C-alpha positions in Angstrom: 25.6 0.0 16.0 28.4 -0.7 13.5 27.8 -2.7 10.3 30.0 -5.8 9.9 32.4 -6.3 7.0 33.2 -9.4 5.1 30.9 -12.0 3.5 27.6 -10.1 3.4 25.2 -10.6 0.6 23.3 -7.8 -1.1 20.5 -6.3 1.0 20.0 -5.0 4.6 20.8 -7.9 6.9 21.0 -9.1 10.5 23.3 -12.0 11.3 21.4 -14.2 13.8 23.0 -17.6 13.3 20.3 -19.8 15.0 16.9 -18.1 15.0 15.6 -20.1 17.9 18.2 -18.4 20.2 16.7 -15.0 19.4 14.9 -13.1 22.2 11.7 -12.1 20.4 9.0 -9.7 21.6 5.7 -8.6 20.0 4.8 -5.0 20.5 1.5 -3.2 19.7 2.4 0.2 18.5 -0.5 2.2 16.9 1.8 5.0 15.8 3.7 2.6 13.5 0.5 1.9 11.7 -0.3 5.6 11.4 3.1 6.4 9.9 3.2 3.4 7.6 0.0 4.6 6.1 1.3 8.2 5.8 4.9 7.6 4.7 6.1 4.2 6.0 8.2 5.8 8.7 7.5 7.2 12.2 8.3 7.7 15.8 5.2 8.8 17.7 2.1 11.0 17.2 2.1 14.1 19.4 5.8 13.6 20.2 6.8 14.4 16.6 6.9 18.1 17.4 9.3 17.5 20.3 11.6 15.2 18.4 15.0 16.7 17.7 15.4 17.2 13.9 18.9 15.9 13.9 17.7 12.5 15.3 15.4 12.1 12.3 18.2 13.1 9.8 20.6 10.6 11.5 18.1 7.7 11.4 17.2 8.3 7.8 20.9 8.3 6.7 22.0 5.0 5.2 25.7 4.7 4.4 26.2 8.4 4.9 23.5 9.6 2.5 19.7 9.8 2.4 17.7 7.1 0.6 16.1 8.0 -2.7 12.9 10.0 -2.0 14.0 11.1 1.4 16.5 13.8 0.5 14.2 16.7 1.2 13.1 15.2 4.5 16.7 14.8 5.6 17.5 18.4 4.6 14.4 19.9 6.2 13.5 17.6 9.1 11.7 20.1 11.3 9.3 21.1 8.5 8.6 17.4 7.8 8.1 16.6 11.5 5.5 19.4 12.0 3.6 18.3 8.8 3.6 14.7 9.9 2.4 15.7 13.4 -0.7 17.4 11.8 -1.3 14.6 9.3 -0.8 11.8 11.9 -3.5 13.1 14.2 -6.0 13.2 11.3 -5.0 9.7 10.2 -5.3 8.2 13.8 -8.8 9.6 14.1 -9.6 7.7 11.0 -8.0 4.3 11.8 -8.6 4.2 15.6 -11.9 2.2 15.1 -10.0 -0.2 12.8 -7.4 -0.7 15.5 -9.9 -1.6 18.1 -11.7 -4.0 15.7 -8.3 -5.6 14.8 -7.7 -6.7 18.4 -8.4 -10.4 17.6 -5.9 -10.3 14.7 -3.2 -8.9 17.0 -4.0 -11.6 19.6 -3.7 -14.3 17.0 -0.3 -12.8 15.9 0.9 -12.9 19.5 -0.1 -16.6 19.8 1.6 -17.3 16.4 4.9 -15.8 17.5 4.7 -17.4 20.9 4.0 -20.8 19.5 6.9 -20.5 17.0 9.3 -19.4 19.8 8.3 -22.3 22.1 8.2 -25.0 19.5 11.3 -24.2 17.6 9.7 -22.7 14.5 11.1 -19.1 14.5 12.9 -19.7 11.2 9.7 -20.5 9.4 7.9 -17.7 11.2 10.5 -15.1 10.0 10.0 -16.3 6.5 6.3 -15.7 6.8 6.3 -12.1 8.0 6.6 -10.4 4.6 7.6 -11.2 1.0 10.7 -8.9 1.4 11.8 -10.5 4.7 13.7 -13.8 4.6 15.8 -16.0 6.9 18.3 -18.4 5.5 21.7 -19.7 6.5 22.0 -17.6 9.6 21.0 -14.3 8.0 17.7 -12.4 8.4 17.5 -10.2 5.3 15.4 -7.4 4.0 15.5 -6.8 0.3 16.8 -3.3 0.0 19.0 -1.4 -2.5 21.5 -0.5 0.2 23.7 -3.4 1.4 24.6 -3.4 5.1 25.1 -6.2 7.5 24.8 -6.0 11.4 25.5 -8.5 14.1 22.7 -9.5 16.5 25.0 -8.9 19.6 22.3 -10.3 22.0 19.8 -7.6 21.0 16.1 -8.4 21.2 14.2 -8.7 18.0 10.9 -6.7 18.3 8.1 -7.6 15.9 5.5 -4.9 15.4 2.3 -6.0 13.6 0.6 -3.1 11.9 -2.7 -2.2 10.2 -1.2 -1.2 6.9 -1.1 -1.9 3.2 0.3 -5.3 2.4 3.5 -3.8 0.9 4.2 -1.7 4.1 7.4 -2.6 6.0 9.5 -0.9 8.7 12.9 -2.4 9.4 15.7 -1.1 11.6 18.7 -3.3 12.6 20.9 -0.4 13.7 19.7 0.5 17.2 21.9 -0.4 20.1 19.3 -2.2 22.2 16.8 -3.7 19.8 16.2 -4.6 16.2 12.6 -4.2 14.9 10.4 -5.2 12.0 7.0 -3.6 11.5 4.8 -5.6 9.1 1.1 -5.7 8.1 -0.9 -8.2 10.1 -2.9 -10.3 7.7 -6.6 -11.2 8.3 -7.8 -14.6 7.2 -8.6 -14.1 3.6 -12.0 -14.7 2.0 -10.5 -17.1 -0.5 -10.7 -20.9 -0.7 -11.7 -22.7 2.5 -8.8 -24.7 3.9 -9.7 -28.0 5.7 -10.4 -27.2 9.4 -7.7 -29.5 10.6 -5.1 -27.6 8.6 -6.6 -24.1 9.2 -6.2 -24.5 13.0 -3.4 -25.7 15.2 0.2 -24.8 15.8 1.5 -25.4 12.3 -1.1 -23.0 10.8 -0.3 -20.4 13.5 3.3 -20.4 12.4 3.0 -20.8 8.6 -0.5 -19.6 7.9 -3.4 -21.9 6.9 -2.5 -22.3 3.2 1.2 -23.2 3.8 0.3 -25.4 6.7 -2.2 -27.3 4.5 0.3 -27.5 1.7 3.0 -28.9 3.9 0.6 -31.4 5.4 -0.5 -32.5 1.9 3.1 -33.3 0.9 3.1 -36.7 2.5 4.3 -37.7 -0.9 5.7 -35.6 -3.7 3.1 -33.7 -5.8 3.3 -31.4 -8.7 2.0 -27.8 -8.3 -1.3 -28.6 -9.9 -2.0 -31.5 -7.6 -0.9 -29.5 -4.6 -3.3 -26.7 -5.6 -6.1 -29.1 -5.8 -5.2 -30.7 -2.5 -5.4 -27.3 -0.6 -8.2 -25.9 -2.8 -6.5 -22.9 -4.2 -5.4 -21.6 -7.6 -2.2 -22.9 -9.1 -0.6 -19.4 -9.1 -1.4 -19.2 -5.4 0.1 -22.6 -4.8 3.2 -21.6 -6.7 3.7 -18.5 -4.5 3.3 -20.4 -1.3 5.6 -23.2 -2.5 8.3 -20.6 -3.2 8.0 -19.2 0.3 8.2 -22.8 1.8 11.3 -23.4 -0.3 12.9 -20.2 0.9 12.3 -21.5 4.4 13.9 -24.8 3.6 10.7 -26.8 4.2 10.2 -28.1 0.6 12.3 -28.7 -2.4 11.3 -28.3 -6.1 12.4 -30.4 -9.0 11.4 -29.8 -12.6 10.1 -32.8 -14.4 9.3 -31.9 -18.0 6.7 -29.2 -18.0 5.8 -29.8 -14.3 7.5 -28.9 -11.0 7.5 -31.7 -8.4 7.3 -30.5 -4.8 8.6 -32.6 -1.9 9.0 -32.0 1.8 12.6 -31.6 3.0 13.9 -33.2 6.2 13.3 -29.9 7.9 9.7 -29.9 6.6 9.1 -33.4 7.9 10.5 -32.4 11.3 8.3 -29.4 11.5 5.2 -31.3 10.7 6.1 -34.0 13.2 6.9 -31.4 15.9 3.7 -29.5 15.4 1.3 -32.4 14.8 -2.0 -31.7 16.5 
């Protein structure tokens, strides 16, 4: 897959134009969780010893060189593959019970992606996957020090929810047949209780319960403190979620003195109307 040239912004990007035209799949891949816990990269447990070292070196290369921290792996791929094969078996033995218990979370994620695809909310869903993943103005972007831009070219986008740390992220837009994003699946937090009507339903499946509750609460403009009170969370938490909603184009923010006034955009109104339960 050849990177495009021209008006690409900094970062690792996929030009998708309209997200609702994407063919999207959700794949359960335990080995991705294993390797995200080990080193945030991987290709398969027992098959690691059989993998051709040059394939690993080629996949690691970005712009003709190895990323920082991966130089030794790229230069000694067979040694790394054998070490990872041993470590991955031990790691899988540890996390296999977690994987089984996490079944309902994966089922919920499949429903969330399916609802977004059917109801025209893929743009919002893509912005909810991970803090370093964003969709805006026809570009799906991954914050990365290496800047490369790839066309979608009718390739399928594969989403791979993982059991992993919240910062874990696996992204590859360079394969010929698919693009994939591996991201940590998030359990419902033990934090503030969101009203039941907001915590369930299609809007919450796409945006998450806090952002769904916030978007519903913005029937009129509110400052961040008022919004935090409306959804029963801390102001800092509300600020974070407002930022994510703004990146998705669902709210706008305007500073009024020492306060920030948050309002739904036309896109936000349309999404709430579309997904009203």
